[in-house]
C-alpha positions in Angstrom: 12.4 46.3 28.2 14.6 43.6 26.6 13.9 44.9 23.2 15.0 48.4 24.2 18.2 47.0 25.7 19.0 45.0 22.6 18.4 48.1 20.5 20.8 50.2 22.5 23.5 47.5 22.5 23.1 47.1 18.7 23.6 50.9 18.2 26.6 50.8 20.5 28.3 47.9 18.7 27.6 49.4 15.2 29.3 52.7 16.3 32.1 51.0 18.0 33.1 49.0 14.9 32.1 51.5 12.3 33.9 54.5 13.7 37.5 53.3 13.0 36.5 52.7 9.4 35.1 56.2 9.1 38.3 57.6 10.7 40.5 55.8 8.2 38.4 56.8 5.3 38.5 60.5 6.4 42.3 60.4 6.8 42.7 58.8 3.3 40.5 61.3 1.6 41.6 64.4 3.5 38.4 65.1 5.4 40.2 66.2 8.5 40.2 69.3 10.8 43.5 71.1 10.9 44.7 72.8 14.1 45.1 76.6 13.9 46.1 77.5 17.5 43.3 80.1 17.5 40.1 78.2 18.0 41.3 74.7 17.2 43.9 73.5 19.8 44.1 69.8 18.9 47.7 68.7 18.2 47.2 66.9 14.9 44.9 66.7 11.9 41.7 64.9 13.1 38.9 63.4 11.0 35.7 65.3 11.3 33.0 62.9 10.0 32.2 61.0 13.2 28.5 61.8 12.6 28.4 59.2 9.9 28.7 56.3 12.3 26.1 57.8 14.7 23.6 58.2 11.8 24.2 54.7 10.5 24.0 53.1 13.9 20.8 55.0 14.8 19.2 54.2 11.5 20.1 50.5 11.3 19.3 49.7 15.0 15.9 51.5 14.7 15.1 49.8 11.4 15.9 46.4 12.9 13.6 47.1 15.8 10.8 48.4 13.6 10.7 45.1 11.6 11.4 42.8 14.6 8.7 40.7 16.2 9.6 42.2 19.6 7.0 44.2 21.6 8.8 47.5 21.1 8.7 46.8 17.3 4.9 46.7 17.5 4.8 50.0 19.4 7.1 51.5 16.7 4.8 50.2 13.9 1.8 51.8 15.7 3.5 55.2 15.3 4.8 54.4 11.8 3.8 57.8 10.2 5.6 59.8 13.0 8.6 57.5 12.8 8.9 57.8 9.0 8.5 61.6 8.9 10.8 62.2 11.9 13.5 60.0 10.4 13.2 61.9 7.1 13.6 65.2 8.9 16.7 63.9 10.8 18.1 62.6 7.5 17.8 66.1 6.0 19.7 67.6 9.0 22.4 64.9 8.8 23.1 65.4 5.1 23.1 69.2 5.6 25.9 68.8 8.3 27.7 66.2 6.2 27.9 68.5 3.2 29.2 71.2 5.5 31.9 68.8 6.7 32.9 67.9 3.2 32.5 71.1 1.1 31.8 73.9 3.7 28.3 75.3 3.2 27.5 78.9 3.6 25.5 79.9 6.8 22.3 80.5 4.9 22.5 77.1 3.2 22.9 75.3 6.6 20.1 77.3 8.0 17.8 76.4 5.0 18.5 72.7 5.5 17.7 73.0 9.2 14.5 74.9 8.6 13.4 72.4 6.0 14.0 69.5 8.4 12.1 71.4 11.2 9.2 72.0 8.9 9.0 68.2 8.1 9.1 67.4 11.8 6.3 69.9 12.5 4.2 68.4 9.8 4.7 65.0 11.4 3.2 66.2 14.7 6.2 67.5 16.6 4.7 70.7 17.8 4.9 72.7 21.1 1.3 72.6 22.2 1.5 75.1 25.1 3.7 77.2 27.3 3.2 77.5 31.1 -0.2 76.0 30.8 -1.4 78.2 28.0 -2.4 76.4 24.8 -0.9 77.8 21.6 -2.9 78.2 18.4 -1.4 76.5 15.3 -0.4 79.9 13.8 1.7 80.5 16.9 2.7 76.9 17.7 4.3 76.3 14.3 6.8 79.2 14.4 7.6 78.6 18.0 8.4 75.0 17.3 10.5 75.9 14.3 12.6 78.3 16.3 13.0 75.7 19.1 14.2 73.0 16.7 16.6 75.2 14.8 17.9 76.6 18.1 18.5 73.2 19.6 20.2 72.0 16.4 22.6 74.9 16.4 23.2 74.8 20.1 24.9 71.5 20.0 26.9 72.6 17.0 28.2 75.6 19.0 29.3 73.6 22.0 31.2 71.1 19.9 34.5 72.9 20.6 36.2 70.5 23.1 36.8 66.8 22.7 33.8 64.8 24.0 31.8 67.8 25.0 28.9 67.7 22.5 28.7 63.9 22.6 28.7 63.8 26.4 26.2 66.6 26.9 24.0 64.9 24.3 24.3 61.6 26.2 23.2 63.2 29.5 20.2 64.9 27.8 19.2 61.7 25.9 19.3 59.6 29.1 17.3 62.2 30.9 14.6 62.1 28.3 14.7 58.3 28.3 14.2 58.2 32.1 11.4 60.7 31.9 9.8 58.5 29.2 10.0 55.5 31.5 8.5 57.4 34.4 5.4 58.5 32.5 5.2 55.2 30.6 5.7 56.9 27.2 7.1 53.9 25.4 7.1 55.5 22.0 9.5 58.3 23.3 11.7 55.6 25.0 12.0 53.7 21.7 13.0 56.8 19.9 15.7 57.8 22.3 17.3 54.3 23.1 19.2 54.0 19.8 20.8 57.5 20.3 21.9 56.5 23.8 23.8 53.5 22.5 25.3 55.4 19.6 26.6 58.2 21.9 28.1 55.8 24.3 29.9 54.1 21.4 31.3 57.4 19.9 32.6 58.6 23.3 35.2 55.9 23.2 36.8 57.7 20.2 35.6 61.3 20.8 36.7 61.8 24.4 39.9 63.7 25.0 42.3 63.1 23.3 39.8 62.6 20.4 40.8 60.5 17.4 37.7 61.6 15.5 35.4 64.6 15.7 31.6 64.5 15.4 31.6 67.2 12.8 28.5 69.1 11.8 27.0 65.9 10.6 27.1 64.6 14.2 26.4 67.7 16.3 23.5 68.9 14.1 22.0 65.4 14.0 22.2 65.1 17.8 20.8 68.6 18.5 17.9 68.1 16.1 16.8 64.8 17.6 17.1 66.1 21.1 15.0 69.1 20.1 12.3 66.8 18.8 12.5 64.6 21.9 12.0 67.6 24.1 8.8 68.5 22.3 7.5 65.0 22.5 8.4 65.0 26.2 6.6 68.2 26.9 3.4 66.9 25.1 3.2 64.2 27.8 4.3 66.4 30.7 2.2 66.0 33.9 2.8 69.6 34.9 1.5 72.9 33.4 5.1 74.1 32.9 5.5 71.8 29.9 8.8 72.8 28.2 10.6 73.8 31.5 12.0 70.3 32.2 13.4 69.8 28.7 14.9 73.3 28.9 16.7 72.5 32.1 18.0 69.2 30.6 19.4 71.1 27.6 20.6 74.1 29.7 24.3 74.0 28.8 24.0 74.1 25.0 21.0 76.5 25.1 22.7 78.8 27.6 25.9 78.9 25.6 23.8 79.8 22.4 21.9 82.5 24.2 25.1 84.0 25.6 26.7 83.9 22.1 23.7 85.8 20.6 23.7 88.4 23.3 27.5 88.9 23.2 27.6 89.3 19.4 24.6 91.6 19.5 26.2 93.9 22.1 29.4 93.9 20.1 27.6 94.5 16.8 29.2 91.3 15.4 27.6 88.8 13.0 25.3 86.5 15.0 26.4 83.4 13.1 30.1 84.3 13.3 32.8 82.4 15.2 34.6 83.5 18.3 36.5 82.2 21.3 34.1 83.3 24.0 31.9 80.2 24.4 31.6 78.7 27.9 34.2 76.0 27.2 36.6 78.7 25.9 36.1 80.8 29.0 36.9 77.8 31.3 40.0 77.0 29.2 41.1 80.6 29.7 40.8 80.2 33.5 43.5 77.6 33.3 41.5 74.3 33.2 42.7 71.6 30.9 40.3 70.4 28.1 39.6 67.2 30.0 38.7 69.0 33.2 36.5 71.4 31.3 34.5 68.5 29.9 34.3 66.7 33.2 33.1 69.9 34.9 30.4 70.5 32.3 29.4 66.8 32.6 28.9 67.3 36.3 26.7 70.4 35.7 24.7 68.4 33.1 24.2 65.6 35.6 22.9 68.1 38.1 20.6 69.7 35.5 19.3 66.3 34.5 18.3 65.5 38.1 16.6 68.9 38.5 14.7 68.5 35.2 13.4 65.0 36.2 12.3 66.3 39.6 10.7 69.4 38.1 9.0 67.3 35.4 6.9 65.6 38.2 6.9 68.4 40.8 3.7 70.2 41.5 2.8 73.6 43.0 5.4 75.6 44.8 8.0 72.8 44.8 8.2 73.0 41.0 8.5 76.8 41.1 11.3 76.5 43.7 13.3 74.2 41.4 13.0 76.8 38.6 14.2 79.6 40.9 17.1 77.4 42.1 18.1 76.6 38.6 17.9 80.2 37.4 20.0 81.4 40.4 22.6 78.8 39.7 22.8 79.8 36.1 23.2 83.5 37.0 26.0 82.7 39.4 27.7 80.5 36.8 27.5 83.2 34.1 28.8 85.8 36.5 31.9 83.7 37.3 32.6 83.4 33.5 33.2 87.2 33.6 31.8 88.2 30.2 32.9 91.8 29.8 29.9 92.6 27.5 27.4 91.4 30.1 29.1 93.3 32.9 29.1 96.5 31.0 25.4 96.1 30.0 24.5 95.4 33.6 26.3 98.5 34.8 24.6 100.6 32.2 21.2 99.2 33.0 21.3 99.2 36.8 23.9 101.6 37.9 22.2 104.8 36.8 24.3 105.1 33.7 21.3 104.4 31.4 19.6 107.7 32.0 23.0 109.6 31.8 23.7 108.0 28.4 20.2 108.6 27.2 20.5 112.2 28.2 23.8 112.5 26.4 22.3 111.0 23.3 19.5 113.6 23.4 22.1 116.4 23.8 24.1 115.0 20.9 21.1 114.9 18.6 20.1 118.4 19.5 23.7 119.7 19.1 24.1 118.0 15.7 20.9 119.6 14.4 21.8 123.1 15.8 25.3 123.0 14.3 23.9 121.9 10.9 21.5 124.9 11.0 24.3 127.4 11.8 25.1 129.6 8.8 27.9 131.9 10.0 31.1 131.4 12.0 29.5 133.3 14.9 26.5 131.0 14.9 28.7 127.9 14.8 30.7 129.3 17.8 27.5 130.0 19.7 26.4 126.4 19.3 29.8 125.1 20.4 30.2 127.4 23.3 26.8 126.4 24.8 27.4 122.7 24.3 31.1 121.7 24.8 31.0 121.7 28.6 28.0 119.3 28.6 30.3 116.6 27.2 33.0 117.1 29.9 35.3 119.6 28.1 36.5 122.6 30.1 38.2 124.6 27.3 37.5 125.2 23.6 39.5 127.1 21.0 38.0 127.6 17.5 39.6 129.3 14.5 37.0 129.6 11.7 36.6 132.1 8.9 39.7 134.1 9.9 38.3 134.6 13.5 39.6 133.2 16.7 37.2 132.1 19.4 38.2 130.8 22.9 36.3 130.0 26.1 36.8 128.0 29.3 34.4 126.8 31.9 36.3 128.4 34.8 37.8 131.5 33.2 41.5 130.4 33.1 43.6 127.8 31.4 44.2 124.5 33.2 47.6 122.9 32.5 46.8 119.3 33.5 44.7 118.6 30.4 44.6 116.5 27.2 43.5 118.1 23.9 41.8 116.8 20.8 42.3 118.8 17.6 40.0 118.8 14.7 41.5 120.3 11.5 38.7 122.1 9.7 40.7 123.6 6.8 44.2 124.6 6.0 44.2 127.3 8.7 41.0 126.5 10.5 40.9 124.2 13.5 39.0 123.3 16.7 40.7 122.4 20.0 38.8 120.8 22.8 40.5 120.2 26.2 39.6 118.4 29.3 41.3 117.4 32.6 43.0 114.1 33.1 41.3 113.3 36.3 37.8 113.5 35.0 35.8 110.5 33.8 35.2 110.8 30.0 31.7 109.9 29.0 31.6 107.1 26.4 29.8 109.5 24.0 32.8 112.0 23.8 34.2 110.3 20.7 30.8 110.6 19.0 30.6 114.3 20.0 33.9 115.1 18.4 33.2 112.9 15.4 29.9 114.9 14.8 31.8 118.1 15.0 34.3 117.0 12.5 31.7 115.7 10.0 29.4 118.7 10.2 31.8 121.6 10.8 34.4 120.5 8.2 31.8 120.5 5.4 30.3 123.8 6.7 33.8 125.4 6.8 34.4 124.5 3.2 31.0 125.9 2.2 31.6 129.2 4.1 35.0 129.7 2.5 33.6 129.0 -0.9 30.7 131.4 -0.7 32.3 134.2 1.5 35.8 134.9 0.3 36.1 137.9 2.7 36.6 135.4 5.5 39.1 133.2 3.8 41.8 132.4 6.4 44.6 133.0 3.9 43.5 136.6 3.5 43.8 137.3 7.2 47.2 138.6 8.3 46.6 138.2 11.9 44.2 136.7 14.5 41.6 138.9 16.2 40.1 137.4 19.4 36.4 138.0 19.7 35.1 140.4 22.4 34.3 138.8 25.7 36.8 135.9 25.2 40.0 135.5 27.2 43.4 136.6 26.1 46.8 134.9 26.8 46.0 131.2 26.1 49.3 129.3 26.2 48.1 127.6 23.0 48.2 130.9 21.1 51.9 130.4 20.4 51.4 127.0 18.8 51.5 127.1 15.0 48.0 126.6 13.5 49.1 123.7 11.3 50.6 121.8 14.2 48.5 118.8 15.4 48.2 118.8 19.2 48.9 115.6 20.9 49.1 117.0 24.4 48.5 120.3 26.3 
C-alpha cells in the first residue's frame, strides 16, 4: 500500500513541477491553441501540449516503482512482459497525439497510430474475453477489443472541449478502476492505475477553468487509451457475468458523447470524424451554464456513474440488472433534456407512424420515376403526372409540353389560397404544381419535384429534337386537352414568368 502511495505522490509532483516548464516551452515555440469564438472560447492563446508532463510523470514514476525493492515493484516485475508491451502501446498513442499537436495529422494518420497501438496491446494480452457471460473466440475477441480501445481513445479526445473536463472525467474513471482493483485484490491493475491518478491530480491544477495549459491530443489520447486498457483488464477479473458493463458505466460520459456524435453525424450525412459544436458540453453551454458549472455538473454525473459501476461490478442476480436499467433510464432522460433535433426527428419517424408513411412515399416516388422515364409522348407524360401528383399533396397541376396545355385539379376548381412551384422544361414549356397553405407538406415533396425536373426536362429536349411538329415555337396558340378544365386564373400569366405565388 505504501509503495502505491509513493508512486502516486511521485507522479503528482513530477506533473506539478514539469507542467509550468512545458507551458513556457509551448509559448516560446508557438505551440498554442488560438481562440476562434466558434468552437474555442478561451480568451487567449493557450499551450496545447500538457500531455507531455502526464506521459513523463507516468513513465518515470512507474519505472522507478519497477526497479524499486518495494513489494509493488516485485508484482510489476512478475508481469514484466505485459508492462513492457502495454507501455510500448501507450507510447505509440502518445506520440501520435503529440505529432498532431505539433504538425496537425490527417484523420487517417491518427487512426493508423491508434490502431497500431491497440494491436500491440492486444498482442500483450489485453483482450475482451467475453460479453454478458458468453466467451468470445479469438477471431471475434480481437476485433472487438480493437474497436473498444480505439473508441475509448477517441472518446476522451472528443470531450476535451472545456477546461478540465477530460482530465477530471479521466480522474474519476481511473480512481473507479483503482478502487475496483483493491476490492478484488487485483494488485497488478492497481499498480498500473496509480501513476495515472497522481498525474491527473497534478495536471488539474493547471487545466481546470481557467486553464493555463491544455491536454492536447497527446494528453487526451494517452488517457483514453490507458483507460480503455484498464477497463479490459478490469473485466477479465470481474466477479459477475456482465463483465464489461461496469467499465462501460465508469466511462459513460465520454462513450455516450462519442456515440451521440456518430449518430448525429450519420443522420445529418456529415463526416463521422468531422468537428461540430453539438457535443454534450456544447449543449450545456448553450443552455446558459458557464464552463466551470458545466464541468462541475459533469463531474457530479461521473461520480454517480462511478458509484453505480462499483456496485454493479459486485452485484449479483436481479440487483445487478436493476442497476443497469436505472443507469440506462438516467442516460435516456439526460439525452432527452439535451434536446438533440436529430434524435427527436428520428424518434418521431420511428415511433409516431411516420415511418410507414415515408416508406410508402419512397415506393410511390420510385414507381413514378420509372413510369415517367418510360413515357414516350407528351400525352403519356401527362397521364403519369395526372395519376401521381395528388399522392404527394398537390391539388392542382398545369403542364405545357410539346405545344399542348394540360390542366387538372383534385376537386374540379381552382383554389386561391395556394403556393405554386414552377419547373421550367424548355423555353416555352413548363410545369406548375400547386398546393394549399394549410396542408402539411410531406418531406418527400422536394424530391418529387426534383425527380420531375431531372426526368422531364431531358425528355422534353428529346421530344422537341425528334418531333419538330410539336415544337412550342411553332404553336401560335394553346389548345387545352379534352376533359380538362377551362378558365384557370394562371392562364393569363406569361409562359416565361416564374411563379413565386398563386
